[in-house]
C-alpha positions as CSV (number, residue, x, y, z in Angstrom):
1,M,170.8,-70.0,113.9
2,Y,171.7,-70.6,110.3
3,P,175.3,-69.2,110.2
4,R,177.8,-71.7,111.7
5,L,181.0,-70.6,113.3
6,L,184.1,-72.3,111.8
7,L,187.0,-73.3,113.9
8,V,189.8,-70.8,113.2
9,L,193.1,-72.2,112.2
10,M,195.6,-70.8,114.8
11,L,199.1,-69.8,113.8
12,V,200.8,-72.5,115.8
13,Y,203.5,-74.7,114.3
14,T,202.1,-78.2,114.7
15,G,203.7,-79.7,111.6
16,A,205.5,-78.9,108.4
17,V,205.1,-75.4,107.0
18,A,203.7,-75.3,103.5
19,T,205.8,-73.7,100.8
20,A,203.8,-74.5,97.6
21,Q,200.3,-74.7,96.5
22,D,198.0,-76.1,93.8
23,H,196.1,-73.2,92.2
24,G,192.8,-74.7,91.2
25,F,192.5,-76.1,87.7
26,D,194.2,-75.3,84.4
27,Y,192.6,-72.9,81.9
28,G,191.7,-74.1,78.4
29,K,191.3,-77.8,79.3
30,A,187.7,-78.3,78.4
31,T,187.0,-82.0,77.4
32,Y,185.0,-83.8,74.8
33,R,183.2,-85.5,77.6
34,E,182.0,-82.0,78.8
35,L,180.9,-81.1,75.2
36,D,179.0,-84.3,74.9
37,M,177.1,-83.7,78.1
38,T,173.4,-83.0,77.4
39,Q,172.0,-82.9,80.9
40,Y,173.0,-82.8,84.5
41,D,171.7,-86.0,86.0
42,K,171.4,-84.6,89.5
43,D,169.2,-81.8,88.2
44,T,167.6,-82.5,84.8
45,T,165.9,-79.1,84.9
46,A,169.1,-77.1,85.0
47,E,169.8,-74.6,82.3
48,A,173.5,-74.8,83.0
49,V,175.9,-76.4,85.5
50,V,179.2,-75.2,86.9
51,L,181.7,-77.9,86.1
52,Q,184.5,-76.5,88.2
53,E,185.0,-73.3,90.2
54,F,188.0,-72.0,92.1
55,G,188.7,-68.8,94.0
56,E,191.7,-67.7,96.0
57,A,191.9,-64.5,98.1
58,Y,195.2,-63.2,99.5
59,I,197.0,-59.9,100.2
60,D,199.5,-58.9,97.6
61,N,203.1,-58.4,98.9
62,S,203.9,-55.9,96.2
63,N,202.8,-52.4,95.3
64,D,200.0,-51.2,97.6
65,H,199.5,-54.6,99.4
66,N,196.0,-54.8,98.1
67,L,193.6,-57.7,98.5
68,L,193.5,-59.9,95.4
69,L,190.8,-62.4,94.4
70,E,191.7,-64.8,91.6
71,Y,188.6,-66.4,90.1
72,H,188.2,-69.2,87.6
73,V,185.1,-71.1,86.5
74,R,184.0,-73.5,83.7
75,I,180.3,-73.9,82.9
76,K,178.3,-76.2,80.7
77,I,175.3,-74.6,78.8
78,L,172.6,-77.3,78.8
79,K,169.6,-75.3,77.4
80,K,168.9,-72.3,75.2
81,S,167.8,-70.3,78.2
82,G,171.2,-71.0,79.8
83,V,173.0,-68.9,77.2
84,R,172.4,-65.9,79.4
85,Y,175.2,-67.1,81.7
86,A,177.7,-66.0,79.0
87,N,176.9,-62.4,79.9
88,I,179.4,-61.7,82.7
89,E,179.0,-59.0,85.3
90,I,181.7,-58.2,88.0
91,P,180.6,-55.7,90.7
92,R,183.4,-53.2,91.8
93,Y,183.2,-51.0,94.8
94,H,184.6,-47.5,94.8
95,K,184.6,-44.6,97.3
96,E,186.2,-41.2,96.8
97,S,189.6,-41.7,95.2
98,R,189.9,-45.5,95.8
99,S,188.4,-48.1,93.6
100,E,188.5,-51.8,93.0
101,T,189.8,-52.9,89.6
102,V,189.5,-56.0,87.4
103,R,192.5,-57.3,85.4
104,K,193.8,-60.3,83.5
105,I,190.3,-61.2,82.2
106,R,190.3,-64.3,80.0
107,A,187.1,-65.8,78.5
108,S,186.4,-68.6,76.0
109,S,183.7,-70.7,74.5
110,Y,184.1,-74.3,73.3
111,N,182.0,-75.9,70.6
112,Y,182.0,-78.7,68.1
113,E,182.9,-77.6,64.6
114,N,183.3,-80.3,61.9
115,G,183.5,-82.9,64.6
116,S,186.3,-81.3,66.5
117,M,186.4,-78.9,69.5
118,K,187.0,-75.3,68.7
119,E,187.8,-72.6,71.2
120,T,186.5,-69.0,70.6
121,K,188.3,-66.4,72.6
122,F,186.7,-63.1,73.6
123,D,188.1,-59.8,72.5
124,P,189.2,-57.7,75.5
125,K,188.2,-54.6,73.6
126,N,184.6,-55.5,74.3
127,I,184.9,-55.0,78.0
128,Y,182.9,-52.0,79.3
129,T,182.0,-50.5,82.7
130,Q,178.5,-49.4,83.8
131,N,177.9,-47.2,86.8
132,V,175.1,-48.6,89.0
133,T,175.1,-46.5,92.2
134,Q,177.2,-43.9,93.8
135,N,179.6,-46.5,95.1
136,W,179.2,-49.4,92.7
137,D,180.3,-50.0,89.1
138,V,180.0,-53.2,87.1
139,T,182.5,-54.5,84.6
140,K,180.6,-56.3,81.8
141,F,181.6,-58.5,78.9
142,A,180.0,-61.3,76.8
143,I,181.6,-64.6,75.9
144,P,181.2,-65.0,72.1
145,N,179.8,-67.9,70.1
146,V,177.8,-69.4,72.9
147,R,174.8,-71.7,72.2
148,Q,173.1,-74.7,73.7
149,G,175.8,-77.4,74.2
150,S,178.7,-74.9,74.6
151,V,181.2,-75.0,77.4
152,I,182.2,-71.6,78.6
153,E,185.2,-70.6,80.7
154,F,186.4,-67.3,82.2
155,S,188.9,-66.1,84.8
156,Y,190.0,-62.7,86.2
157,I,191.7,-61.0,89.1
158,L,189.8,-58.5,91.2
159,E,192.0,-56.2,93.1
160,S,190.8,-54.2,96.1
161,P,192.3,-51.5,98.3
162,Y,189.8,-52.4,101.0
163,I,191.8,-55.2,102.7
164,F,189.6,-55.1,105.8
165,N,186.7,-56.5,103.7
166,F,188.0,-60.0,103.0
167,R,186.2,-61.7,100.2
168,D,183.1,-63.7,101.0
169,W,182.4,-66.8,98.9
170,E,179.1,-68.3,97.8
171,F,179.3,-72.0,97.1
172,Q,175.6,-72.0,96.1
173,S,173.9,-70.1,93.3
174,E,170.9,-70.4,90.9
175,M,173.0,-72.9,88.9
176,P,173.9,-76.3,90.4
177,K,177.7,-76.9,90.8
178,I,179.6,-80.1,90.5
179,Y,182.5,-78.7,92.5
180,S,183.5,-75.3,94.0
181,E,186.6,-74.6,96.1
182,Y,187.8,-71.5,97.8
183,W,191.2,-70.6,99.4
184,A,191.8,-67.7,101.7
185,T,195.3,-66.7,102.9
186,I,195.2,-64.4,105.9
187,P,198.2,-62.7,107.6
188,G,198.6,-63.8,111.2
189,N,198.2,-60.2,112.5
190,Y,194.6,-60.1,111.0
191,T,191.9,-61.8,113.0
192,F,188.6,-62.5,111.2
193,N,185.4,-64.1,112.4
194,I,184.7,-66.7,109.8
195,T,181.2,-68.3,109.4
196,L,179.8,-71.0,107.2
197,R,176.3,-70.1,106.2
198,G,173.5,-72.3,104.9
199,F,172.6,-76.0,105.5
200,L,175.1,-77.7,103.2
201,K,178.2,-79.5,104.6
202,L,181.7,-78.9,103.5
203,D,183.5,-81.7,101.6
204,L,186.9,-80.0,102.1
205,E,187.9,-78.1,105.2
206,D,191.6,-77.9,105.6
207,G,194.3,-75.4,106.5
208,E,198.0,-74.8,106.7
209,V,200.5,-72.3,108.0
210,I,202.5,-70.3,105.4
211,K,205.8,-69.0,106.8
212,D,206.7,-65.3,106.1
213,C,203.9,-64.9,103.5
214,F,203.2,-61.3,104.4
215,A,206.0,-58.8,104.0
216,P,204.6,-55.2,103.9
217,G,208.1,-53.6,104.1
218,G,210.2,-52.1,106.7
219,G,211.7,-55.5,107.6
220,Y,208.3,-56.7,109.0
221,R,207.1,-60.2,108.2
222,A,204.2,-62.2,109.3
223,D,203.1,-65.8,108.8
224,C,199.7,-66.6,107.3
225,A,196.9,-69.0,107.8
226,R,195.7,-70.5,104.5
227,Y,192.2,-71.9,104.7
228,K,190.8,-74.3,102.1
229,W,187.1,-75.1,101.7
230,G,185.3,-77.1,99.1
231,M,181.9,-78.5,98.3
232,K,180.8,-81.0,95.6
233,D,177.4,-81.8,94.1
234,I,175.9,-78.5,95.2
235,P,172.2,-78.1,94.4
236,A,170.9,-74.9,92.8
237,F,169.3,-72.5,95.2
238,R,165.8,-71.8,94.1
239,E,163.7,-69.2,95.9
240,E,160.2,-70.4,96.8
241,E,157.3,-68.8,98.6
242,Y,157.3,-68.5,102.3
243,M,161.0,-67.8,103.0
244,T,163.0,-65.0,104.5
245,A,166.1,-63.4,102.9
246,K,167.9,-65.9,100.7
247,S,171.2,-64.7,102.2
248,N,170.2,-66.6,105.3
249,F,170.4,-69.9,103.5
250,L,172.8,-69.7,100.6
251,A,175.8,-71.9,101.3
252,G,178.9,-69.8,101.6
253,I,181.8,-68.5,103.7
254,N,181.5,-65.0,105.3
255,F,184.4,-63.0,106.8
256,E,184.2,-60.2,109.4
257,L,187.3,-58.4,110.6
258,S,187.7,-58.7,114.4
259,E,191.2,-57.3,115.2
260,I,194.4,-56.1,113.6
261,Q,197.7,-56.4,115.6
262,H,200.2,-53.9,114.2
263,F,203.9,-54.6,114.0
264,D,204.6,-51.8,116.6
265,G,202.5,-53.6,119.1
266,R,199.2,-51.6,118.7
267,K,195.9,-53.5,118.5
268,D,192.8,-52.2,116.7
269,K,189.6,-54.1,117.6
270,Y,186.8,-54.1,115.1
271,T,184.4,-56.6,116.5
272,K,182.7,-55.0,119.5
273,E,181.2,-56.4,122.6
274,W,177.5,-55.7,123.3
275,K,178.5,-53.5,126.2
276,D,180.4,-51.2,123.8
277,V,177.4,-51.0,121.4
278,E,175.0,-50.3,124.3
279,D,177.1,-47.4,125.5
280,E,177.5,-46.0,121.9
281,L,173.8,-46.1,121.2
282,R,172.9,-44.4,124.5
283,R,175.2,-41.6,123.6
284,D,174.3,-41.5,119.9
285,D,172.5,-38.3,119.1
286,D,170.4,-40.1,116.5
287,F,169.3,-42.9,118.9
288,G,169.7,-42.5,122.6
289,G,169.7,-38.7,122.4
290,Q,166.3,-38.8,120.7
291,L,164.6,-40.7,123.5
292,K,164.9,-37.7,125.8
293,S,162.5,-35.6,123.7
294,G,159.2,-37.2,124.5
295,R,157.6,-34.0,125.6
296,H,158.2,-32.6,122.1
297,V,156.2,-35.2,120.2
298,L,152.9,-34.8,122.1
299,D,150.4,-32.0,121.7
300,D,149.9,-30.1,125.0
301,A,146.2,-31.1,125.3
302,V,147.0,-34.7,124.3
303,A,149.9,-34.9,126.8
304,A,147.7,-33.6,129.6
305,A,145.0,-36.1,128.9
306,I,147.5,-39.0,128.7
307,L,149.1,-38.1,132.0
308,A,145.7,-37.9,133.7
309,E,145.0,-41.5,132.8
310,Q,145.7,-43.7,135.8
311,D,145.6,-47.1,134.0
312,P,149.1,-47.7,132.5
313,L,147.8,-49.9,129.7
314,A,145.1,-47.3,128.7
315,R,147.8,-44.6,128.9
316,A,150.0,-46.6,126.6
317,R,147.2,-47.2,124.1
318,Q,146.5,-43.4,123.9
319,V,150.2,-42.7,123.2
320,Y,150.3,-45.5,120.6
321,D,147.1,-44.4,118.8
322,Y,148.2,-40.7,118.8
323,T,151.6,-41.6,117.3
324,K,150.1,-43.8,114.6
325,S,147.7,-41.2,113.6
326,W,150.2,-38.4,113.5
327,Y,153.0,-39.8,111.3
328,T,153.3,-41.0,107.8
329,W,156.2,-43.4,107.1
330,N,158.4,-42.3,104.2
331,E,159.3,-45.9,103.3
332,D,162.9,-45.6,104.6
333,Y,164.2,-48.2,107.1
334,G,166.8,-47.7,109.8
335,Y,167.0,-47.9,113.6
336,H,168.5,-44.3,113.8
337,S,166.4,-41.2,113.5
338,Q,166.8,-39.7,110.0
339,S,165.6,-36.2,110.7
340,G,165.5,-36.0,114.5
341,I,162.2,-36.6,116.1
342,R,161.4,-32.9,116.7
343,K,161.7,-32.2,112.9
344,A,159.8,-35.5,112.1
345,Y,157.0,-34.4,114.4
346,E,156.8,-31.0,112.6
347,K,156.8,-32.6,109.2
348,K,154.5,-35.4,110.4
349,K,156.6,-37.8,108.4
350,G,159.8,-39.8,108.9
351,N,161.7,-43.1,108.6
352,I,161.3,-46.1,110.9
353,G,163.7,-44.6,113.4
354,D,162.0,-41.2,113.5
355,I,158.5,-42.7,114.1
356,N,159.3,-45.5,116.5
357,L,161.9,-43.6,118.5
358,S,159.2,-40.9,118.8
359,L,156.8,-43.5,120.1
360,I,159.4,-44.7,122.7
361,A,160.2,-41.2,123.8
362,A,156.5,-40.4,124.2
363,L,155.8,-43.6,126.2
364,R,158.7,-42.7,128.5
365,Y,157.3,-39.2,129.0
366,A,154.0,-40.9,129.9
367,K,156.0,-42.7,132.7
368,L,155.8,-46.1,131.2
369,D,158.5,-48.9,131.2
370,V,159.6,-49.1,127.6
371,E,162.9,-49.9,125.8
372,P,164.0,-49.8,122.1
373,L,164.3,-53.2,120.4
374,I,166.4,-53.2,117.2
375,L,165.8,-56.0,114.7
376,S,166.4,-57.1,111.1
377,T,163.5,-57.4,108.8
378,R,162.7,-60.6,106.9
379,N,164.1,-59.5,103.6
380,H,167.3,-58.1,105.3
381,G,168.6,-61.3,106.7
382,L,169.0,-62.8,110.2
383,P,171.3,-60.9,112.6
384,T,174.5,-62.5,113.8
385,D,174.0,-63.5,117.4
386,I,177.5,-64.4,118.6
387,H,178.7,-60.8,118.5
388,P,177.2,-57.4,117.4
389,V,177.2,-56.6,113.7
390,M,175.3,-53.4,113.6
391,S,174.8,-53.5,109.8
392,D,172.7,-56.5,110.4
393,F,170.0,-54.3,111.9
394,N,167.7,-52.0,110.0
395,Y,164.6,-51.5,112.2
396,V,163.6,-50.4,115.7
397,V,160.3,-51.0,117.6
398,A,159.2,-50.3,121.2
399,K,159.2,-53.1,123.8
400,L,156.6,-52.0,126.5
401,N,156.4,-53.8,129.8
402,I,153.2,-53.6,131.9
403,N,152.3,-55.8,134.8
404,G,154.7,-58.5,133.8
405,K,153.6,-58.6,130.2
406,S,155.6,-57.4,127.2
407,Y,154.0,-55.6,124.2
408,L,155.9,-55.0,120.9
409,L,154.7,-51.8,119.2
410,D,155.3,-50.3,115.8
411,A,153.6,-47.0,114.9
412,T,154.4,-46.9,111.2
413,I,151.2,-48.6,110.0
414,P,147.9,-47.0,110.9
415,Y,146.0,-50.3,110.8
416,L,148.2,-52.1,113.3
417,P,146.5,-53.2,116.5
418,F,148.2,-52.5,119.8
419,G,150.8,-55.2,120.5
420,M,151.1,-56.5,116.9
421,L,154.2,-56.2,114.8
422,P,154.0,-56.1,111.0
423,E,155.0,-59.4,109.3
424,R,158.2,-57.8,108.0
425,C,159.5,-57.7,111.6
426,L,158.9,-61.3,112.4
427,N,162.4,-62.5,111.8
428,G,164.1,-64.5,114.5
429,K,165.2,-62.4,117.4
430,G,165.7,-58.7,118.2
431,R,168.0,-57.0,120.6
432,V,166.5,-55.0,123.5
433,M,168.6,-52.0,124.4
434,T,168.0,-51.4,128.1
435,E,169.5,-48.7,130.3
436,K,171.8,-51.3,131.8
437,E,172.6,-54.1,129.4
438,S,171.0,-55.5,126.3
439,Y,169.5,-59.0,125.6
440,W,167.9,-61.0,122.8
441,F,164.1,-61.2,122.6
442,E,162.2,-63.6,120.4
443,L,160.0,-62.0,117.8
444,K,156.8,-64.0,117.8
445,P,153.5,-63.2,116.0
446,A,150.9,-61.8,118.5
447,D,148.1,-63.5,116.6
448,K,147.3,-65.8,113.7
449,S,145.9,-65.0,110.3
450,K,142.4,-66.3,110.3
451,E,139.8,-66.1,107.5
452,V,136.3,-67.6,107.6
453,Q,134.2,-67.4,104.5
454,V,130.5,-68.3,104.6
455,I,128.6,-68.5,101.3
456,D,124.9,-69.2,101.1
457,V,123.4,-69.1,97.6
458,A,120.5,-70.4,95.6
459,L,120.5,-71.4,92.0
460,S,117.4,-70.4,90.0
461,P,115.9,-72.6,87.2
462,E,117.3,-70.0,84.7
463,G,120.8,-70.7,85.9
464,I,121.4,-67.5,87.9
465,L,123.1,-68.0,91.3
466,K,122.2,-65.4,94.0
467,G,123.1,-65.2,97.6
468,T,125.4,-63.8,100.2
469,L,129.2,-64.0,100.7
470,Q,130.5,-63.1,104.2
471,T,134.1,-63.1,105.1
472,T,135.4,-62.6,108.6
473,Y,139.1,-61.6,108.9
474,T,140.8,-61.9,112.2
475,G,144.4,-61.1,113.4
476,Y,146.9,-60.7,110.6
477,A,144.2,-61.5,108.0
478,A,142.3,-58.4,109.2
479,L,145.5,-56.3,108.9
480,Y,146.1,-57.5,105.3
481,K,142.5,-56.8,104.3
482,R,142.6,-53.3,105.8
483,L,145.8,-52.6,104.0
484,K,144.2,-53.8,100.8
485,L,141.1,-51.6,101.3
486,G,143.4,-48.7,102.1
487,E,144.9,-48.9,98.6
488,F,141.6,-47.6,97.2
489,T,140.1,-44.2,97.7
490,N,136.6,-45.6,98.4
491,H,134.6,-48.9,98.3
492,D,133.5,-48.2,94.7
493,E,137.1,-48.2,93.5
494,Y,137.7,-51.5,95.4
495,L,134.6,-53.1,93.8
496,K,135.8,-52.1,90.4
497,D,139.1,-53.9,91.1
498,F,137.0,-56.9,92.3
499,A,134.9,-56.9,89.2
500,G,138.1,-57.0,87.1
501,K,139.1,-60.2,88.8
502,Y,135.7,-61.8,88.8
503,P,134.0,-60.3,85.7
504,D,130.9,-62.7,85.8
505,V,130.1,-61.7,89.4
506,E,127.7,-58.8,90.0
507,V,128.0,-57.3,93.5
508,V,124.5,-56.1,94.4
509,T,125.3,-54.7,97.8
510,Y,128.5,-54.4,99.7
511,T,129.2,-53.5,103.4
512,V,132.2,-53.7,105.7
513,E,132.1,-53.8,109.5
514,G,135.1,-53.0,111.7
515,E,137.1,-51.3,109.0
516,D,138.3,-48.6,111.5
517,E,138.3,-50.7,114.6
518,F,141.7,-52.2,114.4
519,E,141.5,-54.4,117.4
520,K,138.4,-56.2,116.2
521,P,137.7,-58.6,113.3
522,L,136.9,-57.1,109.9
523,I,133.7,-58.5,108.4
524,E,133.0,-58.0,104.6
525,K,129.5,-58.8,103.3
526,M,128.4,-59.1,99.7
527,V,125.1,-59.9,98.1
528,L,126.0,-61.1,94.6
529,T,124.7,-62.8,91.5
530,F,126.3,-64.5,88.6
531,P,125.3,-66.9,85.8
532,V,126.2,-70.5,86.0
533,F,124.6,-72.0,82.8
534,D,126.4,-71.8,79.5
535,Q,123.0,-71.7,77.8
536,P,119.4,-71.6,78.9
537,G,117.9,-74.9,80.0
538,A,121.3,-76.5,80.1
539,K,121.4,-80.3,80.5
540,G,124.3,-80.0,82.8
541,F,126.8,-77.5,84.2
542,L,130.1,-77.2,86.0
543,F,130.4,-75.2,89.2
544,S,133.2,-74.3,91.7
545,P,132.1,-73.4,95.2
546,F,135.3,-71.5,95.6
547,I,133.8,-68.3,94.2
548,A,136.2,-65.7,95.5
549,R,139.1,-67.8,96.7
550,Q,140.8,-70.4,94.6
551,R,144.4,-71.5,94.8
552,R,145.6,-72.2,91.3
553,E,149.0,-73.8,92.0
554,N,151.1,-75.4,94.7
555,P,153.5,-72.8,96.1
556,F,156.0,-75.6,96.8
557,K,157.6,-76.9,93.6
558,S,161.1,-78.1,94.5
559,V,161.7,-81.8,95.1
560,E,163.8,-80.9,98.1
561,R,164.0,-77.8,100.3
562,L,167.0,-77.4,102.6
563,Y,165.7,-74.3,104.4
564,P,162.6,-73.8,106.5
565,V,159.2,-72.9,105.3
566,D,158.4,-69.6,107.1
567,F,154.8,-68.4,106.8
568,G,155.4,-65.5,109.2
569,V,152.3,-66.3,111.2
570,P,150.1,-69.3,111.8
571,I,147.2,-69.6,109.2
572,E,143.6,-70.7,109.3
573,K,141.3,-70.5,106.3
574,T,137.8,-71.9,106.3
575,L,135.0,-72.1,103.7
576,V,131.5,-73.0,104.7
577,F,129.4,-73.2,101.5
578,S,125.7,-73.9,101.2
579,M,123.7,-74.0,97.9
580,S,120.2,-75.0,97.0
581,Y,119.5,-75.9,93.4
582,P,116.5,-76.9,91.3
583,E,115.1,-80.3,92.0
584,S,115.5,-81.2,88.3
585,Y,119.3,-81.4,88.7
586,E,121.5,-83.8,90.6
587,L,125.1,-83.7,91.7
588,V,127.2,-86.3,89.8
589,E,130.0,-88.1,91.8
590,P,130.7,-85.6,94.5
591,P,134.4,-85.5,95.6
592,A,135.4,-87.8,98.4
593,K,136.0,-86.6,101.9
594,V,139.6,-85.6,102.6
595,G,141.3,-85.5,106.0
596,L,145.1,-84.8,106.2
597,A,147.2,-84.0,109.3
598,L,150.7,-82.7,109.5
599,P,153.2,-84.4,111.8
600,N,153.9,-83.0,115.3
601,D,150.5,-81.5,115.5
602,G,151.5,-79.0,112.8
603,G,148.1,-78.5,111.2
604,R,145.5,-80.2,109.1
605,F,143.4,-80.0,106.0
606,L,139.7,-81.1,106.0
607,F,137.2,-81.3,103.1
608,D,133.7,-82.6,103.4
609,I,130.6,-82.3,101.1
610,Q,127.1,-83.4,102.0
611,Q,123.8,-83.5,100.1
612,T,120.3,-83.3,101.6
613,G,117.6,-83.3,99.0
614,N,118.4,-80.5,96.6
615,R,120.7,-78.7,99.0
616,L,124.5,-79.0,99.0
617,S,126.7,-78.2,102.1
618,L,130.5,-78.1,101.9
619,H,133.2,-77.5,104.5
620,N,136.8,-76.8,103.6
621,S,139.4,-76.0,106.2
622,L,143.1,-75.4,106.2
623,Q,145.0,-74.9,109.5
624,L,148.7,-74.3,109.9
625,K,149.4,-74.1,113.6
626,R,153.0,-72.9,113.4
627,A,154.7,-70.0,111.6
628,V,157.8,-72.0,110.7
629,Y,158.2,-75.6,109.5
630,S,161.5,-77.4,109.2
631,S,163.0,-78.7,105.9
632,E,162.2,-82.2,107.2
633,E,158.5,-81.3,107.2
634,Y,158.6,-79.8,103.7
635,H,157.4,-83.0,102.0
636,Y,154.3,-83.2,104.2
637,L,153.5,-79.5,103.5
638,K,154.0,-80.0,99.8
639,E,151.6,-83.0,99.8
640,L,149.1,-81.2,101.9
641,Y,149.1,-78.2,99.5
642,S,148.8,-80.5,96.5
643,R,145.6,-81.9,97.9
644,V,144.3,-78.4,98.7
645,V,145.0,-77.3,95.1
646,A,143.4,-80.4,93.7
647,I,140.2,-79.8,95.7
648,E,140.0,-76.1,94.9
649,Q,140.5,-76.8,91.2
650,T,137.8,-79.5,91.0
651,D,134.5,-78.4,89.6
652,L,131.3,-79.9,90.8
653,V,129.4,-81.6,88.0
654,F,125.6,-81.3,87.8
655,R,123.2,-82.8,85.3
656,K,119.5,-82.9,84.7
657,K,117.6,-85.9,86.0
658,G,116.1,-88.4,83.7
């Protein structure tokens, strides 16, 4: 699990009690050395780098006892594109009559003028607020006189009446940071679950007890725990392909309120046990209450036919196919029913909860052993597993148990085969909510993504290539292809789109097998022609056998990757290419054979080309046996893909004999 639980500093007097503190770094102390800096040696591609960053969160003892965050940062602008970091945005939450506020904003830029450093201060009159959503505003301002080479600095205090939501801190951002430090001072009667997220290690982890730091009035006082965390030489976080939500990996500190002990002896618990959540969901009208309405989401004739089926697996398939065909997903997520499954059934439309709770209810009505499984989608982040945080979950599917085997079912995509979850759901573990107690269940892909392309063509003396291209899609590859075909009203529209991508290719005939048989492979067949010669009777020509599939760049660009590579599902892609060509031509220096294997039996890449007379045969195969690869395996994957790209970008060279 990527979040790591930090040891909580207990309010026990084991040494001297602190009475003073060092608040970060002084404002207005930019140096000539910082102005002279032209690049950040640890990341020469960086547009800008955070020189120093400090934040401190604490509860104010005066006025309304609000939560305060003091923030201060100094940044070096290294490239023209980095000037954008001078446009500052501070999100502020508001609800009903309560709102977060920003005060004491200071901002400056520092530049060379006539050989000396000059500070340019921003005018507070240029601060403005933009409403973003119903509950969020953004305070915006721009630091003036910023250009490549500038040092910029700003600070502010963010005041919040929502003291239960203690301020999280992100050490990592899209900019590298030389140093970042965060202090949090928490009254002893507030208990928070504190987690360190990401893969980076702390360089500072300290704490102390502050005596009588919280005095809300009425003679009450409480001691506080002051936590201090710091990191240095923090690399920029760069999103790459094949990753889940970046919130899983950004190095930072997260807070979740667990308990408040009031001065009169009362305790309010905010972190629940799973047994509490289980009971609440069973009694929840929009969750457990919906599961009793299975009879109301099946047509009478359909229900009778289903109940007459003796084989439980066949009965389950009938319920699943009927539910998929009945509903249209409205693109809204959630594990609760949005409309109620009766209304969703009447409208034939609903959110994830409406559709999949209907599926579960119908399966139960069909006398099958099925339970709801709640999960978090790949772009939503991984759920916390040490205690229930219900906001971590945004999806529900059915876990069906038949003859000792479990099937995970989602009825929101018409093309999904029985027992296959969409890739968006393949994210760690989900929680199965049984009638007795819940448990974690690993979300594994039910199949791989397999694509086999067979091309057999002949080149005429006039330079026209003609032949067949057949692609067989299996497992997730078949699902992706059906989804793609489903974007078009008919095959003609699809072929127009294909022609736009490959303008030189003429598709003479086109057929598809298995388009509506979701449990079977989908087979796409084309008879096609396209010109190869630049001019008639060419003395030579270039040709790529990767006619309809060519990887143009390596998806892995970073030097290092601290988080896993997550493809979602295992992958297999194979090209078998055959071409006959006029005897008057010959292949010049065919590419060498390639064979690469990933460590730990993780996969392989094979490329081979053979000539027999005037016939060319080529085999190209990429196999990734696992869905997830560790950061330690990143370099092997990067190298493998670099070879794949090099091969697929290499044209074969032919020339006339003699």
